[in-house]
N, C-alpha and C positions, 0 to 999 in steps of 0.2 A: 969366616963370615962374622963370627961374633966380635972380632977385633976391628971390623970395618966401621968407619964413622957413619952415622946416620945421615942420610941425604934428605933435605927438605926442598920441595918445589916452592920457589918464591916468585919474584917478579920476572916476567919473560924479558929477554934481551935479543937484539937483532944482530946476527953474525952472517955477513955476506948474503943477506936476503932471506936466510932461513931463521925461523923462530925456534929458539932453544931456551931452556930454563937454566938459570944460574944455580949452580950447586954450592951450598954453603954448609959448613960444619956446625953442629950444635955443641957450642962450648959451654961448660959450666961457669956460672957467675962466681967471681972471687968472693971469699968469705967476708971481706971488709965492706963490700957493697950490700950484702945481706944485713949486716950489722947496722949500717947507716939507715937502711930502709926501716928497720925496727925502731930505731931512735926517732926517725921522722914521724912515724905513725903515733908513737907515744906522745910526742909534743903536740900534734894536732888534736889528739883526744883530750889532752889536758886543757888546752886552750878552749876547746868546745865546751867542756864541762864548766870552766870558769865563767864563760860568757853566759851560759844558760843559768848558772847560779846567780849571776849578777842581775839578770832580767827578772828572775823570780823574787829576789830580794827587793829590787826597785819597785816592782808591782805591789809588794806587800807593804812597803813603807809609804808609798805615795798613792793613796786611793783616789784622791781628787787633786787636780792641779788647776790653777787659774791661768787662762791664756791672756794674751795681750788685750783682748776685748772685754775682759772681766767675766768671761763665761766659765762655768765649771766643765772640766774635761775629764772623762772617766777613762781608766786604762784598760779595763776588761769588763765583761758582762757581769760576773759575779759581784765585783766590787761596785759596779754601777747600781745593781739592784740593792745592795746593802746601803750605799750612800743615799740613793733616792728614797729608800724607806726611812732612813734617819731624818732626812729633810722633811718628809711628809709627816712623820710623827711629831716633829718639833712644831710645824705650822698648825697641826691639828689642835694644839692647845688653844689656839686663837679662834677656832671654829666653834660655833654654837648651833644648837637646834632651836628653831623658832616654831611655836604653835600658837594658834589664835582661837579665841572663843567668841562666838556670835550669839548674843543673848536672844532667846526665843527658840533657838535650836538646841541649846544645852549640850552642844557637842564640841569637844576639843579637836580642832582640825590641825593635823600635823602638816605644816605648811612648807618648810624647807630649812635652809641653812643661812647663817650670817657670819660675819667676820668682825672680830674686835679690832677696831682701828685706833682706839686710845685706851690707855690703862685705867682711865676714870669712868669707864662704862659705856662709851660710844661704840655702836655696832652698825655696820652697813649691810644692807640686804636688798632684795628686790621689792619694789613698791607693792606688787600684787600680793606678796606674802602677808602683808599686814593690812591690806585693803579691807575696809569695813569691819575691822576687828573691834570688838567691845572690850576685849581683854587679851593681852599678849603675855605668853610665858616664854622665858628664855632659859634653856638648860645648857650649862657649861660642860666642858669635857670632864670635869670632876664630879658631874651629876648634880651639882647644886642648881636649884631652880629659882629664878627671879621673875618679878613682874616687870615687863618692859613698857616704856612709854614712847610713843612716836614723836620724834623731834620735828620731822618734816619729811616730805616725799615729793618726788617728781615723776608723774605718770608717763612723761614722754620718754625719758631714758630708763624708766622702770627702776628707779633708785629710791631707797628710803633709809633714813637714819633713825635708829631707836636707841634708847638709853636705859641702863639698869643702875640701881643704886649700889655701886660697889667700886672700890679702887684697888690698885695693885694688880690689875688683870694683865694677862700676857697678850699685848697688842702685836698684830702682825707688822712686819716691815713692809712699807710701801715701796714698790719698785718703779721703774720707768718703762712704760709700754712702748715708748717711741724707739727704744733700742731693740725691740723684739724683731726677729727676722724669720723668714720662712724656714721650716725644718728645725727650728729651735725645739729642744725637748722641754716639755712642761708637765706640771702636776696639777690635777684638779682634786680638790678636797671638799667634801660635804658631809652630810649626815642623813642617811636614809631612814633612821628610826628615832623619832623624838623621845620615845619612852625608854630607850636603852642606847646610850651614846656609842655609835659605831661609825667611825670616820669612813666615808665612802671615798677611797683613794684610787684615782685612775691616772695612768701615765700615757702620754701621747706626744705628738709633734704638731707644730704650727703649720697649717695649710695656707693661711693668708693672714699676714700681720696687720693689714689695714683694710679690713672688709668694711666698705662704706654702707651704713644702714640709713635708710630714709624713713621718716615718719612725719606725722602731722600733729601739731599742737592743736587739739580740738577746741580749746578755750579761745584761742586767738585766730584759729584757722590759718596758721602759718606753717610752712614746711620747715623741718629741722633734720639735720643729718649728723651722724657721729660715727666714730670708728669702733669696730668690734674686732676681736681676735678670733679667727676661725681655726679650730683644731680638729683632730680625728677622734676626740674624746666625746662620747655621748653624754649630754647633759639631761638629767632627769629630775624628778621631784626631790630627790635626796640631796643633790649637790647644787641645785639652782640657788642662787644667793650666796654661795660659798666662794672662796678665792680660787683663781687660777694663778699658779705660781711658776716662776722660773726655777732653775736649778740652784740658785742661791737662796731659795726659800723666801723670795720677795713676791708680794702680791702684784700682779700685772694686769689683772682683770677681775670682773665680777661675773660669775657664771649666770647664764640666763637660758632656761629651757624653752621659753616662749619664742625667743629669737630663732632657736634651732628649729622650731616647728614652722614659724611663719616664713622663714627663708627657704623652706622646702629642701633642707639639706639633712635628710634623715640619718646619714652616716657621719655627720659633722656636728660639732658643738660650738657654741658661741659664748664669748665673754665680753662684756662692755670694757673697752680699753680704759685702764685706770687714769690715763692722762686726760681723757674726756670726762671721766667720772669725778675726778678730784675737785674741779671748780664747783660742780653741783653739790658735792658733799660739803664743801666749805660754806656755801651759801645756806644750805639747810641747817648746818650747825650754828651759824651766826643768826639767821633770820627765821628759820623754821618754815620757810615757804620757798616757792620756786621762782621768785623774781630773778630775772637775768640781767646782767650788765649789758646795756645797749644805748642806742641813740634816742629811741622813743618814736620810731616810725613803723608804719605798715608798708611793706614793699613787695614787688614782684620782679621777676627777671625781665629786664628790658630786651626786646627783640630788635637787633640792629636793622635799620633800613638799608636798602641797596644803595651803593654809591659811597662817595668819600665822606658823607656826613653821618654814616652809620656809627652809632655809639653803643658799646656794650657796658652793662652795669646793672644796678638795681633801681627800678622805677619806683619812685616814692608815691604810693597810692594815697596815703594819708599820714598826717603827723599828729601825734598825741598832744592835745592842748596842754600848755604849761610844761611841756617836756623841754629838756635842754636843747634838743634839735630845733624845736619851734622857736625858742628864745634866741638861738644862734642864727636863725634865718632860713632854715631848710623848709621848703614848701612842697605841697603836692605837685606832681608832674616833673619835679627835679629828677635827674638821674645821677646817682652816686657811682662814680667810676673807680674810685680808689679810696682807701683809708690808710693813713700813715705810709703812703707811697706803695701800698700793696694793692694790686688790681682786684676789683670786685666784679664778679660776673653773675653771681646768684645770691639769693637772700642768705643762704647758709654760710656764705663766705664772711659775712659781717661778724657772726658769732665766732667763727674760726679765727679771724684777725684779732678780735677783742679778748680772746680766751686768756691771755696772759696779762691783760690790763686790770686796773682796779678802779673803784669808785673815785670820782674826782679827776681821773686822768683826762687829758685832752686828746680827742681823736681828730686828726686833720683830714677832713673830707674834701675830695676833689669832686665838684658837682658840675654837671652839664646843664645849662639853662639858657634858653633862647639863643642857641647857636654859639654860646661861649662857655668857657670853663671858669669856675670860681672856686676859691679855696675857703672853706668854712670850718672854723674850729668849734667842736662840740664837746662839752664836758660830759663825761660818762656817768650814768646813774642806773639804778635798778628799776626795771619795769616788768609788768606781767605781759611781756611780749618778747619775741626773739631778737628783733632788730633795734 
């Protein structure tokens, strides 16, 4: 029995209608096959180790790469945290603490944050942070304190520019908010304590890159709208007025906690898009007021009548006397349907179309009057009105 081969039951076969099992002998493998198998496993293990080592080395050497769209791309979570912290620390040098003193109260109010936008002392912040201030104090990241002067402010967009008497300051790099997309990662930087500089750094993602905000200019009783960036970062007293940055360390928005409150988005934060803020900042730095580039008219949205004669555009309610629009021939009851071949349907569209224009440029206005269209050229100027 001991010399009999071992029989194994394997796959059944059919012989003359009866099912029987094929009997096979258990033969020992040749030694050379065993040797080849050992060599094969050694090679696989070596290759696996080499690939793993290469991945680890590549991750260590390339913490951040830039993709085709100019975005920063992180390779793993640890390096992402380290790189984002490095970006935040760099931008924090451009973030200041702003406090104001109101005479009669004899109390220094810790208002919020601001961002150095020019190395010669210009700082942008929220308008309400410096509103009704008799004295403004600005503390830099190096704890030096300066007296700030309000250059100008715009209550509609809640933007103010202040200046301190210093040069060689670390100015933030201004980015392009028009390139921001939903789910982009962002960094919010502020200062929750004006008496001890502590950068309030928060990380999050963009929920809406073009949140349209509507407001009313109370001085001229005209509607105005602008873009804000909505994120999942909570904006509070410490980081309002500070910068919202992309992963390249560029400022893409101005944090605003009042917007976060008024828009009833308690779990979201808002920042005024820098592309909408830049024209206002430039005007404030040049003129110190909130005059806006426009035609010189008061308007309302035109409601089209039923039928083929219905016209969409901005109904001219009044024209500022001695304005360029008046000189060019635009009159009340005219309907402006386009400017520079761009259709106009609401009053806010006028400022949107003229955003990239400059004083003295010509706006070609298509006007509907008495059942006919006319083309009227209007030289642009600054007015205390939106349109």
